Structure formats: structure tokens, C-alpha cells
N, C-alpha and C positions, 0 to 999 in steps of 0.2 A: 819562609823563615829559616834562618841558619843559626844553630846552636853550636858553640865551640867552647874549648877551654884555652886559656892563655898560657903559652909556653914560657913566659918570663919567670915562672916558678923554677925553671931549669937553668943551669949555669952555662950551657954550651953557647959559644960565641963564634965558632967557625962553621963553615958549611959542613965539614965532616962531622963536627960535633952535633950540629942540628940533625943531620941524617941519623947519627947514632942514637939520639934520644927518641927517634921514632920507634925503634924496636924495643928500647928500654921502657918507655912509658906509653906512647900513643897507641901502639898496636895492642898491648895488653889491656889498656883502658877500653878500646873499642870492643875487644873480645869479652870483657867483663860486662859490658852493657848489652851485648848481643845485637849490636848494630851493624848494618852493612857498611855504613859510612860514619866516620867520626870527624867533626869539624875541629880545626885547630886555629886559634888566634895566635898566629906565629909571631914570635919576637925574634928579630934579626938585629944583632949588634951592628953598629955602624961599619966596621971593616967588612963584615960578611955581606951587608947590603950593598956596599960599594963594589965588591967583587962580583956579586950576582948581577947588578945593574949593568956592569961592563961586559958581561960574558953570556951571550944567549945560550951557549952550550951548557953552562952551569945552571941556568934557569931550567932548561929542558931536563937536565939530570934531576934537579930537585922535584920538578913536577912528576917525573917518572917514578921517583922513590915514593912520593905521596900516593900516587895512583895505585902502585903495587900493593900498598898496605890498606887501601880503602879509606884514605884520609883526604879531606878537602880543606881548602883555605880560601875564604872570602874576605878576611880581615887580618890586618897586621897591627901589632902594638908598636907604635913609634914614639912612645913616651921616653923610656930609658934609652939613652944613646949607646952606652956600653957599660960593662962591669956592674950589672944590676944585682948580681948575687955575690958581690965582693964583701969582705968582712965588715966594711963600713961604707954605707952609701949616703944616708942622711940627705943634706942639701945638694950633694953632688948630682942627684938624679935630675935636677932642674937645669943642668948645664950640659951642652950649650943651649941657650934659650932662643926665643924667636927674634932677638936682636942680632943673632949671629947667622952668617951665611952658611955655617956648617949645619945648622938645624934645617935650613931651607934645602940644602943639597941632600941631606940624609932623607928627608921626607919625600922628595921627588924621586930619589933612588928607590925607596920602598914602593912608591906607586908604580914605577917602571917594572919592578920585580912582580908585583901583585897581579898585573894584567896577564902575565904568563902563568900564574899559578891558579887563577880562578877557574872554576868549572864553567863550561859554556853557558849553562842555564842561569848563572848568577846575574841578577839585574844590575848590580854595581858592586864595587869593592870598597872597603873602608880602611882608613889608617887613623888610629887614635894618636893624639899628640898632647904635649903639656899645654896648660892654659896660659900661654904666652910667656910667662916668667914667674919666678918667685916675686913677691910683692915689693921687695926692696933689693937694690936701689931702683927707683923708677923716676924718670923725668921726661921732658919733651923730646930730648935727643934719642933716648932709648925707644920711646913710643913711635917716633917717626921711622926709625930703623925697622922695628917689628912690623908695623903695618905696611911698610914698603915690601917686606919679605912676604907678607900674606898676599899682597897683590901679585907678586911674582909667582907664588905658589899656585894661585888660581889660574894664572896664564899657563903655567907649566902643566897643570892637570888637564887644561883644555887641549894643549898640544898632544899630550899622550892619548887623549880620547880621539883626536883627529887622526893620529897615526895608527891606532890599534882598534878603534871602534869600541873600546871598553871604557866604562866610566869608573873613576875612583874619586871618592869623597874623603875629606879629612875632617875629623871631629876633635875639637879642643875640649879637654876633660877638666871641668871645674874641680878644684882640689883645695882643701883647707890650707890657708897660708899663702896661696898664690894670687897673682893679679886678678884672675878669675876664680873666685872661691865658691860662688854659688850662681844660681840661675839669674838672679837680679843683675849681677855683674856680667854674666854671659850675654843677656839680652841687651845690655848697654854697650858692651865693648865689641860685640860681634855683629851688631845690627848693620854696620856699614860695609861689611865684607861681601864677597860674592857668595851668597847663600845658596846658589845652585850647586856649588862644589864644596863649600866650607860650612860647618855647623858644629854641633856639640856631640861629644861622646859622654853620655850620661852614666856616671859610675854611681850605683845605688847606695854604696857605703858612704861615699862622699856626700851625696844628697842627704842622707840621714845625719851625718856628723854636723852638717850645716843647719840641722833642725828645720829642714824645709818640708812642707807638706806637698806630696807628689802632685796632686791635681792642680794646686796653685802654681807650682814650679813649671809644669808642662804648659799650662795656660799662658804663663809669662813668656815662655819661649815662642809659642805660636803667635802671640800678639806682636812680638818683635820680628817675626818672620825668620827665626833662627831654627833650622831643622835639627832633629835628633837623628844622627846618621849611624850611631852605634850605641848599644847599651852594655855596660859591664855589670853582670849580675854578681854583686858582692854584698857582704854584710859586715857592719862594723861592731865593735865591742861597746857594750853599754853598762854603766854602773849607776844605779838609781841612788845609792848612798855610798859614794866613793870613799868617804872617811872610814866607814865601817868595813868596806871591802878592800882597804888599802893593802893588807897582807896578800890577798889573792892578786890584786892588780900589780904588785911588785914583780910577780913572776912573768909579766908581759913586758917589763922594761928590758930592752935589748939594744945592742949597739949598731945594728945594720940599718934599720929604716927609721924615719921620722914617724912618730905617732901623735899627730896633732890632736889636741883635746879641746872639746867645746862643751860648755855647759848650756843648759836650757836658758839660763839667765843672761847669756851673752859673754861670759868670761871665756877668754881664748888663750891657750898656751901652745907652744910649738912642739912640745914633746911630753910624753906621759910622765917621765920622771920629774919634770918641772912642775906639772900640775899636782903631783903627789906631794912634792916638797912644799908647795905653796898652799896646800889644803884648800884648793878652790871648791866652793860649794857646788853640790850636785843638783840634779843628775847630770852625768857626763855621757857624751858619746865620743868614742876614741877611734881615730883613723888607724885601725888595726884590723885588716881583713881576716875574718875568722871563717872556718869551713861552714858552708851553707847548711849542711845536713845535721850538724852536731852542735848542741848548746854548749857554751863555755861553762866552766866550773862555777857553781853557785857561790855567792849570790849574783854573779855577773850574768848578763843576758846578751843577746845579739839584736841587731836591728832588722831581723827577718820580717817582722810585721810591716816595716816601711817598704821592704823589697816586695812583699806580696801586693801591697796597695799600689806601688809604682808600676808593677807589671800589669796589673789590672787596668790602670789608667793608660799606660802605653799602648796596650792592645786595643783599647777602645778609641784612642784619639790620634795615634801616630802610625805612620806607614814604615817605621824603622824595621828592617829585616834582619839585623845582626845582633845577636845576644851572645855575649862572651863571658864565661865564668872566670873571674880573675882573683883567685886566692893565691897570691905569690908568697905568703908568709908561712907556708908549711914548715920550712926549715928553721924558723925562729919561734915557733910556738913553745909554750912551757914544755919542759922535757917530757912530762908524762903524756902529752898530747901529740908529740912529734912522731912522724913515721920512723920506723927503725931501719928501713931499707927501701930500695926502689919499688919492690912489690907492695909495701905498705903505702907508699905515696900513690902508686897507681890505684890501689883500693880506695884511698880517700878521694882522689879526683873523680873516679868513676861514681862514687856515692854522691858527690856534689852535682855531677852532671845528671844523674838520675833524678835528684831532687829538682833541679832546674827544668828538666824535660817534663816531669810530671806536673809541675806548677804551670808551665806554659801550655801544656796540653789541656789541663783542667780549665784554665782561664779562657782558652779559645773555645772550648766546648760550651761554656756557660754564656758566652756572648750572644 
């Protein structure tokens, strides 16, 4: 089993910037945890991925820099294409989608890079990707293009395995508002793909926001033959009485990311400010990744109970080996919860990883 944290929380988008963040964040985090090795769920923006894929020397350099700091990479986050920490991201994160050859090329470049970064003992590498596309617009022409690209993706991954002897799998990440929002849609829309190489990246915050019950969700995927190739350990924001908590919730309204909001009753809005303005009845779960180890300000809570249940079910029923902590929202948390400097962010990520490590260890011991 590999536990990592996702580096899309950092803004670096060039190879030099990625290497620089290793000393600023990753190495201090490893030292805070007292670990010999720290896993990174590396995010490489499209220009950096293209440069690395075309230059074996650059890949050797990055692997050497990782090894020198006691860092390992078995998974890459291939959902954001670039500019993920820009002032405004919102719907831009879903472009280019799987109707575009740019998305196909980027993902295969990531796979090519990953085989040279993985430690020798890793049984496979994983790349997470967006769940095909945002739900609109969608028609037969776009569907034909997307599924054609998924077929090409599977063939490309097979070629990489033939050439290198290393297996890379791609997991499509169900997310609120997208073509694949939940495991019901994942089971339906991914059942016909090459499930030996393609599957699901299960983000546990997204699972909670969809109000899915973990055991049922995992059974649904197994029944459809769709594997979980990667798990993102994340928690969403919850408001049992959003009208009463509106003043506290307003502090979470921010311009960078979408915060899709779903009520237990089935009401759906694509951003938190809209849900607040419309006074949608609660309870709500909100696509706002909050730190795993720290409860939000009362009366808000997080979906950590869903995460705990999901981890228990995953360890009992899945052979997924990649668990990645993905709290990319540290920089947009309400001001009083935001880290003040790089050291504060390293402290927070280390605390999240310690929480995840302890949870995984405890659940494995009790099995």
C-alpha cells in the first residue's frame, strides 16, 4: 500500500518549480512525520509533462531529485491540465476534456513519465483523470469522440507496458456536476472500456457529496467490473442546517474553485454561493475539501465518518494500493484557518498524512 499527498495544492508548473517545492514542502513534511520515505501524488501541468515525456534526461533528473530526498511517486494527478492554482479556476478545470486529443496526449505523457519515476517494487502506477467531461454540453458526437480517445488511451498504455515492463492504470474520478458524478454513472459509462487498464479514482469527498453509501457504491462498481485503481482520501464540508449556518458558510465562498452543493433531498447547485442565495433546504454536503484532521468551525462538520466507512470497505473488498490525500484548498480556506506561510502548510499536510496513516493502519490491524 502506498500513501501520498497530492501536490496540486502547490502552484509550481515547471520542472524547476516542481523540484523547488520538494525542499519547501515535501522534505519538511517527511521530516515532521519521521518517515524514511514520503509518497507524493505528483501533479505535473501539461507543459511540464510534455517536456518530461520528450526528455529521458529530464526524467532521470526528477527521479534523482526525488530519491535524494526520500520521496517516492506511484501516482500522478492528471485531472487539472494547467493553472490549477490560478486566481479563478471554476469550470476551467474540466477543459480540455476527453472529447479533445489534448487530454489524450497529456494523459499518455503522464504515463510515460510515471514509469520512470515509480520505485521498482511498485506493482503498478496510476494516473487520475477527470470523469470524461462536464455534464453539458453532451451529445452523440462528443460521446463518440470521448470513447474513441479512451480506446486509444488503453492501447497507448498497453504499448508503454510492452516497451517498459511497467503497468500504468488510469482512474476516472466521479465528481459532482460532471458526466460521471457518482458510482451509478461510473458503472454505466465505464463498463465497456478496457477495465484491465482503466477504472475509477474514488474521491471520498465526492462520494460523500453524492450522498452515496460506501458499501453500496463499491458493490456497484464490482458488479459492473469497474476497478478502483486509486483512492483520494478527502473530506467534504457538511451543514446539517445550512440556513442557520449561512453566516459561517459565507466564509467558504471564494472565487477560485467550484463548490458544488448537494442536499440529502436531491437538490443540486453548482456552487455554494448559489445554494446560499436560493436557500436550498438541508442538510447539505459541499464539494469543499477540508483538512482531514481538523473539524470545521461549528456548526459545520465534515464527512470524515463517510471516509472512515469507505476506507474500511475498501480495505475489505478492494485490492487498490494507492491512497492519496488531496486537500488542495488550503490556500482558500477562511482566513483564520489558512496557513500563514510554507511552514504552516507543511505542518497541516503532515497532520493530514498522520491522520490518514493512523486510520489505514488501524483498519488493517482490525481486519
